[in-house]
MIKOL-371205 format. One line per 10 residues: their letters; for each residue y, x, z of N, C-alpha, C. Coordinates in steps of 0.1 Angstrom, whole numbers. Layout:
REM residues N
a> Y:X:Z:Y:X:Z:Y:X:Z ~ ...
END
This chain:
REM residues 228
xxxxxxxxxx> 761:451:706:762:455:720:760:470:722 ~ 750:474:714:747:489:714:759:497:710 ~ 766:492:699:778:499:694:788:499:705 ~ 790:488:712:800:487:723:797:498:733 ~ 785:499:738:781:509:748:784:523:743 ~ 780:526:730:781:539:725:796:543:724 ~ 805:533:719:819:536:718:826:538:731 ~ 821:531:742:828:532:755:823:543:763 ~ 811:548:762:805:558:772:801:571:766 ~ 800:572:752:794:584:746:805:590:737
xxxxxxxxxx> 807:603:739:817:611:732:811:618:720 ~ 817:617:708:813:625:697:820:638:698 ~ 817:648:689:823:661:689:838:660:687 ~ 842:652:678:857:650:675:864:644:687 ~ 857:634:693:863:628:705:864:638:716 ~ 854:646:718:854:656:728:865:666:727 ~ 867:671:714:878:680:712:892:674:715 ~ 893:661:711:906:654:713:909:653:728 ~ 898:649:736:900:648:750:903:661:757 ~ 896:672:752:899:685:757:913:689:755
xxxxxxxxxx> 919:687:743:933:691:741:942:683:750 ~ 939:670:752:948:662:760:947:667:775 ~ 935:670:779:933:675:793:940:688:795 ~ 939:697:785:946:710:786:961:709:788 ~ 967:699:781:981:697:782:985:691:795 ~ 976:681:800:980:674:812:977:682:825 ~ 966:690:824:962:698:836:963:713:834 ~ 975:718:837:977:733:835:970:740:846 ~ 968:734:858:962:741:869:949:734:873 ~ 939:734:864:926:728:866:918:737:875
xxxxxxxxxx> 914:731:887:906:739:896:892:740:892 ~ 884:749:900:870:751:897:862:738:898 ~ 864:731:909:856:719:912:859:708:902 ~ 872:707:898:875:696:889:870:700:875 ~ 870:713:871:865:717:858:850:714:857 ~ 842:718:868:828:716:867:824:701:867 ~ 832:693:874:830:678:874:832:672:860 ~ 843:677:854:847:672:841:836:676:831 ~ 832:689:832:822:694:822:809:687:824 ~ 804:684:836:792:677:839:793:663:833
xxxxxxxxxx> 804:656:835:806:642:830:805:642:815 ~ 811:652:808:811:653:794:797:655:788 ~ 790:664:795:776:667:791:767:655:793 ~ 769:648:804:761:636:807:763:625:796 ~ 776:623:793:780:612:784:780:615:769 ~ 777:627:765:778:630:751:767:623:743 ~ 770:621:731:760:614:722:749:623:718 ~ 737:618:720:725:626:716:724:628:701 ~ 731:619:693:731:620:679:742:630:674 ~ 752:632:683:763:642:679:767:649:691
xxxxxxxxxx> 759:658:696:762:665:709:773:675:707 ~ 778:680:718:789:690:718:784:703:712 ~ 793:708:703:789:721:697:787:732:707 ~ 777:741:704:775:752:713:788:761:714 ~ 794:762:702:806:771:702:817:765:711 ~ 819:752:711:829:746:719:826:748:734 ~ 813:746:737:808:748:751:811:762:756 ~ 807:772:748:809:786:752:824:789:752 ~ 832:784:743:846:787:743:853:781:755 ~ 848:769:760:854:763:772:850:772:784
xxxxxxxxxx> 838:776:785:834:784:796:841:797:796 ~ 843:803:785:850:816:784:865:814:788 ~ 871:803:784:885:801:787:887:799:802 ~ 877:791:808:878:789:823:876:802:830 ~ 866:811:825:864:824:831:876:832:831 ~ 883:832:819:895:840:818:906:836:828 ~ 908:822:829:918:817:838:915:821:852 ~ 902:820:856:898:824:870:900:839:872 ~ 898:847:862:900:861:863:915:865:865 ~ 923:858:858:938:860:859:943:856:873
xxxxxxxxxx> 937:844:878:941:840:891:937:850:902 ~ 925:855:900:920:865:910:928:877:909 ~ 932:882:897:941:894:896:955:891:902 ~ 960:879:900:973:876:906:972:876:921 ~ 962:870:927:960:871:941:960:885:946 ~ 952:894:939:951:908:943:964:915:943 ~ 972:912:932:985:918:931:995:913:942 ~ 994:900:945:1003:895:956:999:901:969 ~ 986:903:972:982:910:984:987:925:984 ~ 986:931:973:991:945:972:1006:946:975
xxxxxxxxxx> 1014:937:968:1028:937:970:1032:934:985 ~ 1025:925:991:1027:921:1005:1025:933:1014 ~ 1014:941:1011:1011:953:1019:1021:963:1017 ~ 1026:965:1004:1036:975:1002:1049:971:1009 ~ 1053:959:1009:1065:954:1016:1064:957:1031 ~ 1052:955:1037:1051:957:1051:1052:972:1054 ~ 1046:980:1045:1047:995:1047:1062:999:1046 ~ 1070:994:1036:1083:997:1035:1092:993:1047 ~ 1088:981:1053:1096:977:1064:1093:986:1076 ~ 1081:990:1078:1078:999:1089:1085:1013:1087
xxxxxxxxxx> 1085:1018:1074:1092:1030:1071:1107:1029:1073 ~ 1112:1017:1069:1126:1014:1070:1131:1014:1084 ~ 1122:1009:1093:1126:1009:1108:1129:1023:1113 ~ 1123:1033:1107:1126:1047:1111:1140:1051:1107 ~ 1146:1044:1098:1160:1048:1093:1171:1043:1103 ~ 1167:1033:1112:1178:1028:1121:1183:1039:1130 ~ 1196:1041:1130:1202:1051:1138:1204:1064:1130 ~ 1199:1065:1118:1201:1077:1110:1214:1076:1102 ~ 1219:1088:1098:1231:1089:1089:1226:1089:1075 ~ 1232:1081:1066:1228:1081:1052:1241:1084:1044
xxxxxxxxxx> 1239:1092:1033:1250:1095:1024:1248:1085:1012 ~ 1259:1078:1010:1258:1066:1001:1267:1069:988 ~ 1261:1066:977:1269:1066:964:1277:1053:963 ~ 1289:1054:957:1297:1043:955:1309:1041:963 ~ 1310:1049:974:1322:1050:982:1324:1040:993 ~ 1313:1031:995:1314:1021:1006:1312:1028:1020 ~ 1320:1023:1030:1318:1029:1043:1324:1019:1053 ~ 1322:1022:1066:1327:1014:1077:1337:1023:1084 ~ 1350:1019:1086:1360:1027:1092:1372:1019:1097 ~ 1383:1026:1099:1395:1020:1105:1396:1023:1119
xxxxxxxxxx> 1405:1017:1126:1407:1018:1141:1409:1032:1145 ~ 1417:1040:1138:1419:1054:1142:1407:1063:1141 ~ 1397:1059:1135:1385:1067:1133:1385:1075:1120 ~ 1381:1087:1120:1381:1095:1108:1368:1091:1100 ~ 1371:1089:1087:1360:1086:1077:1360:1097:1066 ~ 1348:1102:1063:1347:1113:1054:1340:1109:1041 ~ 1346:1112:1030:1340:1110:1017:1339:1124:1010 ~ 1332:1124:998:1330:1136:991:1330:1134:976 ~ 1335:1143:968:1334:1142:953:1331:1156:948 ~ 1326:1156:936:1322:1169:930:1330:1171:917
xxxxxxxxxx> 1338:1181:917:1347:1184:905:1339:1193:895 ~ 1339:1189:883:1333:1197:872:1341:1209:868 ~ 1354:1209:872:1363:1220:869:1375:1220:878 ~ 1383:1230:877:1396:1230:885:1405:1219:881 ~ 1410:1212:891:1418:1200:888:1433:1202:891 ~ 1442:1198:882:1456:1199:885:1460:1190:897 ~ 1452:1178:898:1455:1169:910:1442:1161:912 ~ 1441:1156:924:1430:1148:928:1436:1137:937 ~ 1434:1124:932:1439:1113:939:1427:1104:944 ~ 1428:1100:957:1418:1091:962:1425:1079:969
xxxxxxxxxx> 1419:1067:968:1424:1055:973:1414:1049:983 ~ 1419:1041:992:1410:1034:1001:1414:1019:1000 ~ 1404:1011:998:1406:996:996:1398:989:1007 ~ 1404:977:1011:1397:968:1020:1386:961:1012 ~ 1374:963:1016:1362:958:1008:1363:943:1006 ~ 1368:936:1016:1367:921:1016:1378:915:1007 ~ 1391:921:1008:1402:915:1001:1405:923:988 ~ 1400:935:987:1403:944:975:1417:950:976 ~ 1424:948:987:1437:954:989:1437:969:991 ~ 1446:976:984:1448:990:985:1455:993:999
xxxxxxxxxx> 1449:1000:1008:1455:1002:1021:1459:1017:1023 ~ 1454:1026:1015:1458:1040:1016:1456:1047:1003 ~ 1465:1057:1001:1464:1065:989:1469:1079:992 ~ 1463:1089:986:1466:1103:988:1464:1111:975 ~ 1472:1121:973:1470:1130:961:1471:1144:965 ~ 1461:1152:961:1460:1166:964:1463:1174:951 ~ 1469:1185:952:1473:1193:941:1464:1206:940 ~ 1462:1210:927:1455:1223:925:1442:1224:933 ~ 1432:1216:930:1419:1216:937:1409:1223:929 ~ 1402:1232:936:1391:1240:929:1379:1232:925
xxxxxxxxxx> 1372:1236:916:1359:1230:911:1349:1230:922 ~ 1340:1220:922:1329:1220:932:1331:1208:941 ~ 1324:1208:952:1324:1198:962:1337:1198:970 ~ 1344:1186:971:1356:1185:978:1356:1173:988 ~ 1360:1176:1000:1359:1165:1010:1372:1157:1010 ~ 1370:1144:1012:1381:1134:1014:1380:1128:1028 ~ 1392:1128:1034:1392:1124:1048:1403:1113:1050 ~ 1399:1102:1057:1408:1092:1060:1408:1089:1075 ~ 1420:1087:1081:1421:1086:1095:1421:1071:1100 ~ 1418:1062:1092:1418:1048:1096:1431:1041:1097
xxxxxxxxxx> 1442:1047:1091:1455:1041:1091:1459:1038:1076 ~ 1469:1029:1075:1475:1026:1062:1484:1037:1058 ~ 1489:1036:1046:1499:1046:1041:1511:1047:1049 ~ 1515:1036:1056:1527:1036:1064:1525:1040:1079 ~ 1512:1043:1082:1509:1048:1095:1504:1037:1104 ~ 1502:1025:1100:1497:1014:1108:1482:1016:1110 ~ 1477:1013:1122:1463:1014:1125:1456:1001:1119 ~ 1446:1004:1111:1439:993:1104:1427:989:1112 ~ 1423:976:1111:1411:972:1119:1398:978:1115 ~ 1389:978:1124:1376:984:1121:1369:974:1111
xxxxxxxxxx> 1363:979:1100:1357:970:1091:1352:978:1079 ~ 1349:971:1068:1343:977:1056:1354:981:1046 ~ 1353:993:1041:1363:998:1032:1356:1006:1020 ~ 1363:1009:1010:1358:1016:998:1367:1027:994 ~ 1362:1038:991:1369:1050:986:1367:1051:971 ~ 1378:1053:963:1377:1057:949:1385:1069:947 ~ 1382:1077:936:1389:1089:933:1390:1092:919 ~ 1400:1099:914:1402:1103:901:1408:1117:901 ~ 1406:1125:890:1411:1138:890:1417:1141:876 ~ 1428:1149:876:1434:1154:864:1428:1167:860
xxxxxxxxxx> 1419:1168:850:1413:1180:846:1416:1183:831 ~ 1423:1194:829:1427:1197:815:1436:1186:809 ~ 1444:1180:817:1453:1170:813:1447:1156:811 ~ 1434:1155:814:1428:1142:813:1424:1136:826 ~ 1425:1123:828:1422:1116:840:1407:1113:840 ~ 1400:1118:850:1385:1116:851:1381:1109:863 ~ 1375:1097:862:1370:1090:874:1358:1098:881 ~ 1358:1098:894:1348:1106:901:1339:1097:910 ~ 1327:1101:911:1317:1094:920:1319:1098:934 ~ 1323:1089:943:1325:1092:957:1313:1089:965
xxxxxxxxxx> 1309:1098:974:1298:1095:983:1304:1095:997 ~ 1299:1087:1006:1303:1085:1020:1291:1085:1029 ~ 1294:1087:1042:1284:1087:1052:1285:1075:1061 ~ 1273:1069:1064:1273:1057:1073:1261:1058:1082 ~ 1261:1050:1093:1249:1049:1102:1242:1036:1099 ~ 1229:1037:1098:1221:1026:1096:1219:1018:1109 ~ 1223:1005:1108:1221:997:1120:1209:988:1120 ~ 1204:984:1109:1192:976:1108:1188:976:1093 ~ 1176:971:1091:1170:970:1077:1165:956:1075 ~ 1165:952:1063:1159:939:1060:1154:939:1045
xxxxxxxxxx> 1145:930:1042:1139:929:1028:1148:921:1019 ~ 1152:926:1008:1159:919:998:1150:913:988 ~ 1147:900:988:1137:894:979:1142:894:964 ~ 1155:895:962:1160:895:948:1157:909:941 ~ 1160:919:949:1159:933:944:1145:938:946 ~ 1137:931:955:1124:935:959:1124:950:965 ~ 1133:952:974:1134:965:980:1142:963:994 ~ 1142:973:1002:1149:973:1014:1164:973:1013 ~ 1171:967:1022:1185:967:1022:1189:973:1036 ~ 1198:982:1037:1203:988:1049:1216:983:1054
xxxxxxxxxx> 1217:979:1066:1229:974:1072:1237:986:1077 ~ 1249:988:1071:1258:999:1076:1270:994:1083 ~ 1271:981:1085:1282:975:1092:1279:960:1095 ~ 1288:953:1102:1285:940:1106:1283:931:1093 ~ 1270:928:1090:1266:920:1079:1268:926:1066 ~ 1271:939:1065:1273:947:1052:1260:955:1049 ~ 1254:952:1038:1241:958:1034:1243:965:1021 ~ 1235:976:1020:1235:983:1007:1220:985:1003 ~ 1217:986:990:1203:988:986:1198:1002:990 ~ 1186:1004:992:1180:1017:995:1182:1026:984
xxxxxxxx> 1183:1021:972:1185:1030:960:1198:1036:960 ~ 1208:1031:968:1222:1037:968:1222:1049:977 ~ 1212:1052:985:1212:1063:994:1209:1076:987 ~ 1218:1085:989:1216:1098:983:1209:1108:992 ~ 1212:1107:1005:1206:1117:1014:1205:1110:1028 ~ 1195:1114:1036:1194:1109:1050:1194:1121:1060 ~ 1201:1119:1071:1202:1129:1081:1202:1123:1095 ~ 1200:1131:1105:1201:1126:1119:1215:1124:1123
END
């Protein structure tokens, strides 16, 4: 009978280690109260003839302390990120109504309104071609080629009409440009200007997104310059 009681209620060191390994696998998120309850139960039920090793006891406490420290650090980082997000939202609100210069050629135009883009030529170009595409459909709606363009900043202007003179609807468009320099075709980075209508937080990029048209957003990192 004594053997039965010992086998059912008292843990040897080997049994303790086995139980600890099983518990670690089953409970990845062991809380403070559950840990202390489990530890107290193990100490109470351990065999006086084969008590838990001091090394195992200290190692368990150290492991729990490390986990608690990591959780505390994680909570602090989450609070810091939340505070930074709030600060960025407040700062972003000041951009509403501002003009931003955008890399990539995206802009809102059409409806007989003039839209301005800009490129920077590294050298004199025999020709400079720029195209305007409907951002939603990808359709080419306008194309123009300039001859003998000097090096430096060059302005690109579009009046909101198609190549055949038809007025295009107000919406999202994209400018692209290439230049012939020393007989080679060189793609150019186009910048455009747009007005910020609203801002929102992009959880995927973890940064602000600026609305430059109806439901059209760009990341804050795409902004090259801000003006009134």
